N, C-alpha and C positions, 0 to 999 in steps of 0.2 A: 504494500500500500504506500502510495506516495502523496505528498501534499506540496502545494506551492504557497509561500507566504509573500505577500506584496506589501512592502512598507510604504506608507504614504506619510511623509514626514512633515506635512503642513498643518499649521494650527492658526486660527485667527489671533490668538494671543498665547503667550507662554505661561503655563501654570507653574507656580513656584515650587510645587512638590514633585513635578515630573522629572524623572531621570532618563526618559527616552529621548533619542535624537529627534529634534523637531525644529522647524524654522517658521517664521511668520511672513516670509517674502512670497505672498500669494501670487505675485506676477510670474513666478517661476513654475507654476503648476503645469502648464501646457508643455513647456520645455522638458520638465522632468518626465512627464508621461511619454513623450516621444522617445526619450532616451531609454526609459523602462521598456517600451515596446521593442526597441532594437535589441536590448539585452535579453529579453525573453526569446526572441527569434534566434539569437545567436546561441542560446543554451538549449535548443530543442533536443539535442542528443544527450543531454545530461540525465534525463529521466526516461527510462525505458518502460517502467511500470505504468499502469493506468493511474491517473491522478484521481484520488478520491476526495481531496479537500483543497479548496482555494480559500485562503484566509487573507483578508485585508486588515492591516493593523497600522499603528502610527504612534504618533501624530493623531490626526483626526480624519480617518478615511471618508467620513460622511461629508467632508468639505468638497469632494468631487461631485460633479454633476452625473446624472444617470448616463448621459452620453459618454462621458469620460470612462466610467466604470464599464459600460458595454464595450467600449473600444479595447480596454485591457483584457476583458474576458474573451473577446473575439480573437485577439492575438494568442491567448493561451490555448483556446480550442483549435486554432489553426496549426499550432506547433507541437501540441502534446496530445496524448491519448487521454481524454477526460471521460471518466465514467459517466454514464447517463444518470446515475444516482449520486453524483458528486454533491458535496455540501459547499 
């Protein structure tokens, strides 16, 4: 069983208690997503098993639009074997 973790490091503001890497430069989101898509496509041979889990963490993953999330999922499904029952 394999899983893919997608780190979305963007937040509207930095929480004083958070130890995770994050940034508040929201202007960089589209550039980050484009680089992320390239990285995912470049790593398509890293996972030969069927992907059972796709997890978005961060930062604040909900800062992305539904179109941005759909684009990331599309790159994943185009480059990896994703289970029809994946979470």
